[in-house]
PALUMKOL-565645 format. One record per residue (C-alpha): residue number from 0; residue in three letters; x, y, z. Coordinates in pm, 1 decimal, decimal comma, padded with zeros to 6 digits, always signed. Example, Ala and Ser with C-alpha at 12.3 -4.5 7.8 and 13.67 -1.06 7.14 Angstrom:
% residues 2
seq type east north up
0 ALA +01230,0 -00450,0 +00780,0
1 SER +01367,0 -00106,0 +00714,0
% end
This chain:
% residues 455
seq type east north up
0 MET -03133,4 +06431,3 -04715,0
1 LYS -03308,6 +06079,9 -04799,8
2 ILE -03142,7 +05742,3 -04677,3
3 PHE -03132,4 +05446,0 -04850,2
4 PHE -03114,3 +05068,6 -04740,1
5 ASN -02930,7 +04806,2 -04945,1
6 PRO -03175,5 +04491,5 -04860,7
7 LYS -02875,7 +04259,6 -04909,3
8 ILE -02626,6 +04437,3 -04663,0
9 LEU -02913,9 +04478,4 -04377,7
10 ALA -02941,6 +04082,3 -04399,0
11 ILE -02587,9 +04044,3 -04402,7
12 LEU -02521,6 +04262,3 -04053,4
13 THR -02873,1 +04136,1 -03924,2
14 ILE -02715,7 +03765,3 -03987,0
15 ILE -02396,4 +03899,5 -03789,9
16 LEU -02583,4 +04037,9 -03473,7
17 LEU -02815,8 +03718,5 -03458,4
18 PHE -02474,7 +03495,4 -03445,0
19 THR -02305,6 +03718,2 -03226,2
20 ALA -02582,3 +03711,8 -02953,9
21 CYS -02603,8 +03301,5 -02982,8
22 GLU -02228,3 +03310,4 -02969,2
23 LYS -02271,1 +03504,0 -02622,2
24 ALA -02573,7 +03310,7 -02511,7
25 TYR -02468,9 +02921,3 -02639,8
26 PHE -02090,7 +02896,8 -02688,5
27 PRO -01945,5 +03082,4 -02322,6
28 GLN -01590,7 +03132,7 -02293,7
29 PRO -01385,1 +02766,2 -02157,7
30 PRO -01279,3 +02813,0 -01751,5
31 ARG -00947,3 +02916,2 -01717,1
32 PRO -00749,5 +02660,6 -01604,9
33 LYS -00680,9 +02641,1 -01258,4
34 VAL -00371,5 +02738,0 -01068,5
35 SER -00253,8 +02738,5 -00725,3
36 ILE -00308,0 +03013,9 -00491,1
37 GLN -00201,3 +03113,9 -00127,7
38 THR -00478,5 +03091,1 +00139,5
39 ALA -00492,9 +03220,3 +00496,9
40 ASP -00636,8 +02845,6 +00643,9
41 LEU -00511,9 +02501,5 +00476,0
42 GLU -00799,6 +02404,4 +00273,0
43 ALA -00900,0 +02080,9 +00179,0
44 SER -01068,5 +02063,7 -00159,2
45 TYR -01280,1 +01735,0 -00228,8
46 ALA -01087,6 +01501,2 -00459,4
47 THR -01311,2 +01260,3 -00651,9
48 THR -00989,4 +01061,0 -00725,1
49 PRO -00771,6 +00977,2 -00449,7
50 PRO -00429,8 +01166,7 -00490,7
51 ILE -00230,4 +00882,6 -00324,9
52 THR +00111,2 +01048,2 -00505,5
53 LEU +00291,3 +01318,9 -00528,8
54 ALA +00297,2 +01332,7 -00849,3
55 ASN -00089,9 +01338,8 -00885,2
56 ALA -00231,6 +01618,6 -01065,2
57 TYR -00465,3 +01732,2 -00805,7
58 TRP -00148,9 +01839,9 -00611,7
59 LYS +00014,8 +02061,2 -00889,7
60 THR -00315,8 +02293,6 -00886,0
61 ALA -00368,2 +02273,5 -00508,2
62 ASP -00446,1 +02545,4 -00319,4
63 TYR -00149,6 +02599,6 -00044,6
64 ILE -00044,9 +02810,4 +00291,9
65 LYS +00301,0 +02856,6 +00334,2
66 VAL +00364,8 +02846,5 +00719,5
67 THR +00604,4 +03113,6 +00864,4
68 VAL +00806,3 +02883,7 +01138,6
69 GLY +00940,9 +03028,6 +01479,0
70 ASP +01067,8 +02879,0 +01756,8
71 LEU +00900,5 +02640,4 +01938,8
72 ASN +01152,0 +02477,3 +02155,8
73 THR +01544,4 +02507,5 +02228,6
74 LYS +01864,7 +02459,3 +02403,8
75 SER +01730,9 +02070,1 +02525,0
76 LEU +01955,3 +01834,0 +02579,5
77 TYR +01978,0 +01473,5 +02554,5
78 PRO +02041,7 +01204,8 +02879,5
79 ASP +02384,5 +01096,1 +02961,4
80 GLY +02510,1 +00847,2 +02652,5
81 LEU +02283,2 +01001,3 +02394,7
82 LEU +02514,5 +01212,3 +02144,7
83 ASN +02544,9 +01435,3 +01899,3
84 MET +02156,8 +01444,7 +01859,3
85 THR +02022,1 +01799,6 +01883,9
86 GLY +02076,6 +01955,0 +01542,5
87 THR +01788,1 +02198,5 +01584,4
88 TYR +01959,0 +02319,3 +01958,4
89 ASN +01938,7 +02701,3 +01845,1
90 GLY +01601,2 +02673,9 +01651,5
91 ILE +01582,6 +02868,2 +01378,1
92 ASN +01939,2 +02921,6 +01388,5
93 SER +02047,4 +02595,1 +01342,4
94 PHE +01801,9 +02467,1 +01118,9
95 ASN +02006,8 +02465,2 +00789,9
96 ASN +02252,0 +02622,2 +00962,9
97 GLY +02050,4 +02954,3 +00995,3
98 LYS +02105,9 +03033,5 +00641,4
99 THR +01808,1 +02879,7 +00443,9
100 ASP +01452,1 +02952,0 +00521,1
101 PRO +01264,6 +02580,5 +00536,2
102 ASN +01026,5 +02733,0 +00316,9
103 VAL +00703,6 +02505,7 +00456,6
104 ILE +00441,9 +02449,6 +00244,6
105 MET +00130,0 +02251,7 +00306,0
106 LYS -00171,3 +02149,2 +00106,7
107 ALA -00486,7 +01933,2 +00155,4
108 ALA -00777,3 +01699,1 +00004,0
109 TYR -01032,9 +01469,3 +00152,3
110 ASP -01265,3 +01265,6 -00023,2
111 ASP -01532,0 +01027,6 +00111,0
112 LYS -01298,4 +00815,1 +00314,2
113 LYS -00947,1 +00969,3 +00333,2
114 VAL -00733,1 +01305,0 +00437,5
115 TYR -00478,5 +01390,9 +00274,3
116 LEU -00188,7 +01621,4 +00415,8
117 TYR +00100,8 +01723,7 +00153,6
118 ILE +00361,3 +01904,3 +00342,1
119 GLU +00714,5 +02011,6 +00165,7
120 TRP +00989,3 +02162,8 +00357,4
121 THR +01367,5 +02237,9 +00275,8
122 ASP +01627,4 +02056,1 +00480,1
123 ASN +02005,6 +02109,0 +00365,6
124 ASP +02146,6 +01767,3 +00472,0
125 TYR +01969,9 +01412,6 +00542,7
126 SER +01977,2 +01287,3 +00833,3
127 PRO +01810,7 +00927,9 +00869,8
128 ASN +02062,0 +00797,8 +01198,6
129 LEU +01820,2 +00770,0 +01519,9
130 GLU +02049,1 +00676,9 +01830,8
131 ALA +02308,3 +00452,7 +01656,6
132 SER +02514,3 +00234,4 +01868,6
133 ILE +02876,6 +00351,2 +01810,3
134 LEU +03229,3 +00195,2 +01968,4
135 ASN +03449,7 +00478,8 +02044,4
136 GLY +03253,1 +00768,7 +01895,3
137 PRO +03272,7 +01122,5 +01830,3
138 SER +03237,9 +01356,2 +02108,8
139 ASP +02923,3 +01577,7 +02127,7
140 PRO +03038,8 +01936,5 +02157,8
141 LEU +02727,2 +02076,9 +02369,3
142 LYS +02768,5 +01812,2 +02627,6
143 THR +03058,3 +01661,8 +02874,3
144 ASP +02959,1 +01320,2 +02808,6
145 ASN +03247,6 +01052,0 +02781,3
146 PRO +03236,9 +00898,6 +02461,4
147 ASP +03440,1 +00606,0 +02514,1
148 GLY +03267,2 +00232,7 +02497,2
149 TRP +02942,7 +00184,9 +02378,9
150 THR +02729,6 +00520,6 +02313,1
151 SER +02395,5 +00616,6 +02127,0
152 GLN +02445,8 +00878,1 +01858,6
153 GLY +02310,5 +01104,0 +01569,2
154 ASN +01923,3 +01171,3 +01483,8
155 SER +01648,3 +01177,3 +01221,0
156 ASP +01486,7 +01445,4 +01049,2
157 LYS +01154,2 +01471,9 +01113,9
158 VAL +00813,0 +01679,7 +01088,4
159 SER +00497,1 +01635,7 +01335,2
160 LEU +00133,5 +01755,2 +01336,2
161 ALA -00079,0 +01782,3 +01617,2
162 PHE -00461,6 +01808,1 +01686,3
163 ASP -00717,8 +01846,3 +01975,1
164 ILE -00894,4 +01527,7 +02039,0
165 SER -01074,6 +01619,9 +02330,7
166 GLY -01010,2 +01999,6 +02445,0
167 ALA -00686,4 +01996,1 +02556,2
168 THR -00599,0 +02267,4 +02722,4
169 SER -00282,6 +02406,6 +02945,2
170 ALA -00148,1 +02681,3 +03112,5
171 ALA -00092,8 +02911,2 +02769,7
172 GLY -00495,8 +02815,9 +02748,5
173 THR -00705,4 +02605,0 +02512,7
174 PHE -00615,3 +02430,7 +02177,1
175 ALA -00865,6 +02649,2 +01988,4
176 GLU -00725,3 +02952,2 +02089,4
177 LYS -00329,2 +02861,8 +02099,3
178 GLY -00285,3 +02526,1 +01883,1
179 CYS -00026,3 +02254,2 +02004,5
180 ALA +00105,8 +02486,2 +02283,3
181 ALA -00178,5 +02323,3 +02508,7
182 SER -00024,2 +02008,3 +02461,0
183 CYS +00263,7 +02114,9 +02714,7
184 HIS +00224,9 +02160,7 +03063,4
185 ASN +00486,3 +02234,0 +03358,9
186 GLY +00735,6 +02153,0 +03110,3
187 LYS +00624,3 +01810,8 +03003,8
188 MET +00432,2 +01733,1 +02675,8
189 GLN +00112,2 +01693,8 +02838,6
190 PRO -00177,3 +01911,7 +02867,1
191 ALA -00364,4 +01967,1 +03224,9
192 SER -00669,1 +01845,1 +03064,6
193 GLY -00789,4 +01721,2 +02740,5
194 SER -00572,3 +01510,5 +02473,4
195 VAL -00375,0 +01568,1 +02172,4
196 ASP -00324,4 +01359,2 +01859,4
197 LEU +00028,0 +01383,5 +01684,4
198 TRP +00154,2 +01236,4 +01410,5
199 ASN +00480,5 +01219,0 +01367,9
200 TRP +00677,2 +01136,9 +01000,6
201 ASP +01066,7 +01037,8 +01075,5
202 LEU +01283,3 +00952,9 +00831,8
203 ALA +01497,5 +00687,8 +01035,0
204 VAL +01175,5 +00488,1 +01172,8
205 SER +00844,9 +00550,5 +01013,7
206 GLU +00917,4 +00641,7 +00671,5
207 PRO +01071,9 +00335,3 +00533,7
208 LEU +00775,4 +00159,0 +00618,1
209 GLY +00502,5 +00371,2 +00448,3
210 TYR +00368,3 +00489,0 +00809,3
211 ALA +00390,8 +00768,2 +01046,1
212 LYS +00422,7 +00720,3 +01416,2
213 ASP +00073,7 +00784,2 +01570,1
214 MET +00094,3 +00884,1 +01944,3
215 ILE -00137,6 +01058,8 +02192,9
216 THR -00039,0 +01258,3 +02483,7
217 ASN -00335,5 +01329,3 +02761,5
218 ALA -00353,8 +01474,1 +03116,6
219 THR -00375,6 +01137,2 +03289,8
220 THR -00044,2 +00903,7 +03127,8
221 GLY +00128,8 +01185,5 +02904,6
222 LEU +00312,3 +01147,9 +02610,0
223 ASP +00256,4 +00728,8 +02479,7
224 TYR +00199,7 +00576,5 +02140,1
225 ASP -00148,5 +00473,7 +02026,9
226 ALA -00266,7 +00106,3 +02124,7
227 GLY -00114,3 -00174,8 +01864,4
228 THR +00233,7 -00260,3 +01781,7
229 ALA +00477,4 -00042,7 +01748,8
230 MET +00672,4 -00002,8 +01414,0
231 MET +00998,9 +00082,2 +01620,1
232 VAL +01232,0 -00165,1 +01891,5
233 ARG +01501,9 -00007,8 +02057,2
234 ASN +01858,7 -00208,5 +01910,2
235 LYS +02014,8 -00276,2 +02257,3
236 VAL +02078,4 -00557,4 +02481,0
237 ILE +01979,0 -00346,4 +02782,9
238 PRO +01691,1 -00126,2 +02585,8
239 GLY +01701,9 +00173,9 +02819,4
240 ASP +02082,0 +00245,5 +02845,4
241 PRO +02210,1 +00385,5 +02545,2
242 ARG +02568,2 +00273,3 +02673,4
243 SER +02463,4 -00104,5 +02628,4
244 ALA +02582,3 -00304,1 +02302,8
245 PRO +02350,0 -00353,4 +02029,4
246 MET +02116,3 -00676,3 +02022,6
247 TYR +02113,3 -00711,0 +01645,6
248 GLU +02258,4 -00672,2 +01319,3
249 TRP +02153,3 -00712,5 +00957,9
250 ASP +02187,7 -01056,0 +00843,3
251 GLY +02262,0 -01017,3 +00493,8
252 SER +01945,1 -01089,7 +00297,1
253 GLU +01762,5 -00825,6 +00081,6
254 GLN +01542,9 -00583,2 +00307,1
255 ARG +01260,9 -00550,4 +00141,0
256 CYS +00905,5 -00442,6 +00324,7
257 GLY +00555,1 -00407,0 +00191,5
258 ARG +00402,4 -00047,7 +00217,1
259 PRO +00076,9 +00020,8 +00269,6
260 PHE -00069,2 +00126,5 -00071,8
261 GLY +00033,2 -00202,6 -00229,9
262 ASP +00405,4 -00126,5 -00311,0
263 SER +00755,7 -00235,8 -00167,5
264 SER +01010,9 -00109,3 -00079,6
265 LYS +01405,6 -00194,7 -00043,9
266 LEU +01562,6 -00055,6 +00239,0
267 ASP +01962,9 +00062,1 +00318,0
268 PRO +02112,4 -00172,0 +00579,4
269 ALA +02344,7 +00088,5 +00710,7
270 TYR +02062,2 +00286,2 +00853,4
271 TYR +01748,3 +00026,9 +00853,6
272 LEU +01762,5 -00247,3 +01007,9
273 TYR +01433,2 -00515,2 +00919,0
274 LYS +01607,3 -00828,2 +00856,2
275 LYS +01832,0 -00885,5 +01170,9
276 THR +02024,8 -01156,3 +01339,7
277 ALA +02240,8 -01167,1 +01674,5
278 PHE +02522,1 -00953,7 +01703,2
279 ILE +02780,8 -01140,0 +01788,8
280 GLY +03170,6 -01137,5 +01863,9
281 ASP +03390,8 -00969,4 +02162,9
282 ILE +03492,6 -00654,8 +02071,0
283 VAL +03781,9 -00638,1 +02296,7
284 ASN +03931,0 -00912,6 +02193,7
285 GLY +03841,0 -00803,1 +01822,9
286 ASP +04029,0 -00468,2 +01957,3
287 MET +04323,8 -00679,8 +01984,7
288 VAL +04302,3 -00888,5 +01685,3
289 TYR +04225,8 -00573,9 +01459,4
290 HIS +04565,8 -00416,9 +01586,9
291 ASN +04763,2 -00721,9 +01620,9
292 GLU +05120,5 -00610,3 +01413,8
293 THR +05141,5 -00958,3 +01166,0
294 TYR +04774,7 -00933,1 +01069,1
295 GLY +04578,3 -00636,9 +01185,6
296 CYS +04381,9 -00404,1 +00976,5
297 PHE +04499,0 -00136,9 +01151,5
298 HIS +04809,1 -00134,1 +00966,0
299 CYS +04611,3 +00029,3 +00644,3
300 HIS +04272,9 +00135,3 +00760,2
301 GLY +04352,4 +00336,8 +01094,7
302 GLU +04425,2 +00338,8 +01439,0
303 HIS +04071,5 +00406,2 +01509,6
304 GLY +03934,3 +00253,0 +01182,9
305 GLU +03964,5 +00598,3 +01052,6
306 GLY +04129,0 +00538,7 +00696,1
307 ASP +04459,2 +00687,6 +00753,1
308 GLY +04694,4 +00397,0 +00831,7
309 PRO +05062,2 +00365,3 +00754,5
310 THR +05000,4 +00235,7 +00401,6
311 GLY +04721,9 +00508,0 +00337,1
312 GLU +04523,2 +00265,0 +00165,7
313 GLY +04207,6 +00150,1 +00356,5
314 THR +03872,9 +00242,6 +00361,7
315 ALA +03730,5 +00403,1 +00699,3
316 PHE +03514,5 +00188,1 +00872,8
317 ALA +03448,7 +00466,0 +01151,4
318 ASN +03260,9 +00605,1 +00883,1
319 ILE +02882,7 +00623,7 +01011,8
320 GLY +02696,1 +00373,6 +00846,6
321 PHE +02966,5 +00261,8 +00647,5
322 ALA +03042,5 -00097,6 +00814,3
323 ALA +02648,5 -00188,0 +00842,5
324 LYS +02614,9 -00193,9 +00458,2
325 TRP +02850,0 -00495,0 +00479,5
326 SER +02704,1 -00841,7 +00623,8
327 ARG +02935,4 -01088,9 +00821,3
328 ALA +02954,4 -01351,8 +00486,3
329 GLY +03021,8 -01025,3 +00322,2
330 ILE +03313,7 -00883,6 +00481,0
331 LYS +03414,8 -01258,0 +00467,7
332 ASP +03434,4 -01298,0 +00154,4
333 PHE +03522,4 -00992,5 +00040,4
334 SER +03845,6 -00990,8 +00249,0
335 GLY +03955,9 -01325,2 +00137,2
336 LYS +03966,7 -01230,5 -00249,7
337 SER +04224,6 -01070,5 -00423,5
338 GLU +04096,4 -00778,4 -00515,1
339 HIS +04065,9 -00666,7 -00153,3
340 THR +04461,3 -00535,2 -00168,1
341 GLY +04461,7 -00654,0 +00237,7
342 PHE +04404,2 -01000,6 +00166,0
343 THR +04738,2 -01145,8 +00241,7
344 TYR +04691,2 -00968,4 +00612,5
345 TRP +04342,8 -01131,9 +00598,1
346 ALA +04459,4 -01492,3 +00523,3
347 GLN +04670,5 -01503,0 +00832,5
348 VAL +04383,0 -01377,1 +01089,5
349 PRO +04291,3 -01724,6 +01242,8
350 THR +03951,0 -01812,8 +01153,1
351 ASN +03805,5 -01839,0 +01524,7
352 VAL +03868,3 -01459,8 +01583,2
353 GLN +03753,3 -01348,8 +01294,8
354 ASP +03416,2 -01301,2 +01453,0
355 ASP +03537,6 -01124,9 +01702,1
356 MET +03749,6 -00841,4 +01463,7
357 ILE +03455,3 -00790,2 +01221,1
358 ALA +03252,2 -00713,1 +01512,7
359 TYR +03530,1 -00434,8 +01621,2
360 MET +03504,3 -00283,1 +01287,2
361 LYS +03109,5 -00284,7 +01292,4
362 ALA +03119,7 -00075,6 +01632,0
363 LEU +03325,0 +00200,3 +01486,2
364 GLY +03102,1 +00255,4 +01189,2
365 SER +02761,5 +00249,6 +01378,7
366 ILE +02485,1 -00016,2 +01406,8
367 PRO +02138,3 +00101,9 +01377,7
368 GLY +01953,0 +00211,0 +01704,6
369 TYR +01616,7 +00027,7 +01625,0
370 TYR +01484,6 -00236,7 +01433,1
371 LEU +01200,1 -00232,2 +01235,8
372 VAL +00848,0 -00375,2 +01306,1
373 ASN +00514,1 -00380,9 +01072,0
374 PRO +00291,0 -00163,4 +01271,1
375 THR -00065,2 -00282,1 +01352,0
376 GLY -00370,1 -00142,5 +01559,7
377 SER -00373,2 +00244,8 +01626,4
378 GLN -00040,0 +00268,0 +01546,0
379 ALA -00088,5 +00154,5 +01173,8
380 ASN -00329,0 +00413,7 +01114,3
381 ILE -00190,9 +00683,2 +00895,5
382 TRP +00023,6 +00617,7 +00572,9
383 THR +00273,0 +00797,3 +00393,3
384 VAL +00420,9 +00863,4 +00076,6
385 SER +00744,1 +01017,6 +00042,1
386 ASN +01030,5 +01184,2 -00225,6
387 VAL +01338,0 +00949,1 -00025,5
388 THR +01512,2 +00701,5 -00198,9
389 ARG +01566,0 +00480,7 +00065,7
390 GLY +01752,8 +00182,4 -00094,2
391 LYS +02043,9 +00323,3 -00110,0
392 ILE +02092,1 +00676,1 +00097,2
393 ASN +02327,8 +00919,5 +00015,7
394 THR +02437,6 +01126,2 +00318,7
395 PHE +02716,3 +01304,9 +00134,1
396 ASN +02575,8 +01536,5 -00117,5
397 PRO +02338,9 +01831,1 +00010,6
398 HIS +01965,3 +01769,2 -00009,6
399 THR +01732,9 +01993,2 -00059,9
400 VAL +01324,5 +01918,9 -00022,9
401 TYR +01152,0 +01666,0 +00147,9
402 LYS +00759,7 +01629,5 +00030,4
403 VAL +00598,5 +01410,6 +00252,3
404 LEU +00197,8 +01284,0 +00236,6
405 LEU +00013,3 +01184,8 +00532,7
406 VAL -00311,8 +01011,0 +00465,3
407 ARG -00568,0 +00859,7 +00727,7
408 ASP -00920,0 +00776,9 +00721,5
409 LEU -01158,7 +01043,6 +00805,4
410 THR -01303,9 +00850,2 +01123,1
411 ASN -01245,2 +00499,7 +01296,2
412 ALA -01330,9 +00352,2 +01604,3
413 ASN -00966,3 +00459,5 +01809,3
414 SER -01010,2 +00694,0 +02107,7
415 ASP -00654,6 +00750,3 +02129,7
416 ASP -00704,8 +00946,1 +01709,3
417 ILE -00887,9 +01251,1 +01658,3
418 GLN -01230,4 +01195,8 +01427,1
419 PHE -01316,8 +01431,2 +01092,0
420 ALA -01670,1 +01308,5 +01104,8
421 SER -01853,1 +01483,2 +00775,7
422 PRO -01614,9 +01711,8 +00785,3
423 GLU -01735,4 +01908,7 +00510,0
424 GLY -01730,4 +02315,3 +00620,1
425 LYS -01577,7 +02229,2 +00934,5
426 SER -01251,8 +02397,2 +01089,8
427 TYR -00969,6 +02183,8 +01308,8
428 PRO -00686,3 +02375,3 +01434,8
429 PHE -00361,9 +02198,1 +01460,7
430 GLY +00013,3 +02272,1 +01497,0
431 ILE +00354,0 +02169,9 +01278,2
432 ALA +00706,7 +02112,1 +01425,4
433 LEU +01035,1 +02045,9 +01246,6
434 MET +01313,2 +01910,9 +01347,9
435 ASP +01683,2 +01870,4 +01164,9
436 ASN +01835,6 +01576,8 +01314,5
437 ASP +01664,0 +01611,1 +01648,1
438 GLY +01384,9 +01511,9 +01807,0
439 LYS +01353,3 +01791,4 +02129,5
440 ASN +01469,8 +02086,6 +01993,9
441 HIS +01182,7 +02187,1 +01707,7
442 ILE +01114,3 +02507,0 +01479,0
443 GLY +00722,2 +02541,4 +01342,7
444 SER +00379,8 +02659,6 +01435,7
445 LEU +00140,7 +02643,4 +01724,5
446 LYS -00161,6 +02688,8 +01546,9
447 GLN -00272,8 +02691,4 +01176,2
448 THR -00643,1 +02567,2 +01042,5
449 LEU -00759,5 +02294,2 +00862,9
450 THR -01074,1 +02425,4 +00664,7
451 PHE -01285,3 +02124,0 +00471,5
452 LYS -01437,3 +02298,4 +00158,3
453 SER -01772,0 +02220,3 +00010,6
454 LYS -01779,1 +01921,3 -00208,9
% end
């Protein structure tokens, strides 16, 4: 049988074949959008634009690790006078009351100057308090300490990273083998040899200023802060005595502080003390004025400031943080106004004892346990960004997720810091610990690995 080819049809087929070939050669399929994938190690990819905000597009598609956490330290208590500070006492069974997986996620990036470490975890409550001074405060169900008089109460939420500086070892092994288990020896956070760099984000004393506490532990001197000015100073007349009175209170001015990335932050005076003045007044006399039958505040605000006085109308002063939200001038001004239900009582309080009674009222609520100072030197190395609202702390509604970004120069001239010199292609072991209203007991992972990917 003879086959005939139509020249026109043959020409059309040839053109189609040529176009198809050209499309394959010159019009490749566009690359698929990057999506996050879970990796075994924490992989830091090179970023051409510094990802210095939580909303930066880099973090939306960055690869991540999910850290499986376990108990690292449990059942440790604080010395006398330090109460209700061990929210992670039973480890995982205490963290989030044992009901919610912390679901720890980490991501990383680096550029020519800095490393960026993103940490996210679930915490169902909000603990911004650290060793607040309270008069006649609550007892601690885990301790027999007498809560009468001044005590230091409450703790904060924290996350800590540990990096090897100089080949740390302990009875557990080397840091390279066992991670931050090499940081502890003979029951102390002190390696048998070498040194470890500790990065500590603390809701109460580092987050408000935009830094992480930078610490070191070594075989010679043990745990200590890095060189420079510390960002937190104990707010006590006798700094080492948790049962002594507070030295300072809020001065009433707006507490706005600059942060290292150039922004500023307004701080809630109930939990953060940055603008301070001397804590004045005789609390013993203030107690008597408060309980005066003629003009005492106990009629409305309760015998112990609990807010259930005979009239049942008064606000509770004994709520932690409440009285600290008010300056002395603010309390005096409001107390004398007609919108204050008890203004007729206040009008009878002698002027010369008003500060004594205000001191007593403030003491029933709490005075921040530390005042904040802008850090300097090696203590100002680690910058932070978070999703925390610092201007008005809400501890009553359930909290959900912390998102924290730690930023540090790859290298510096400080011997108390790890150096990520020419890190491309290198790996660094590290440990991570989380604390829920605690500072001794913690959960986490002894060893993870940070790897810097090729540019």
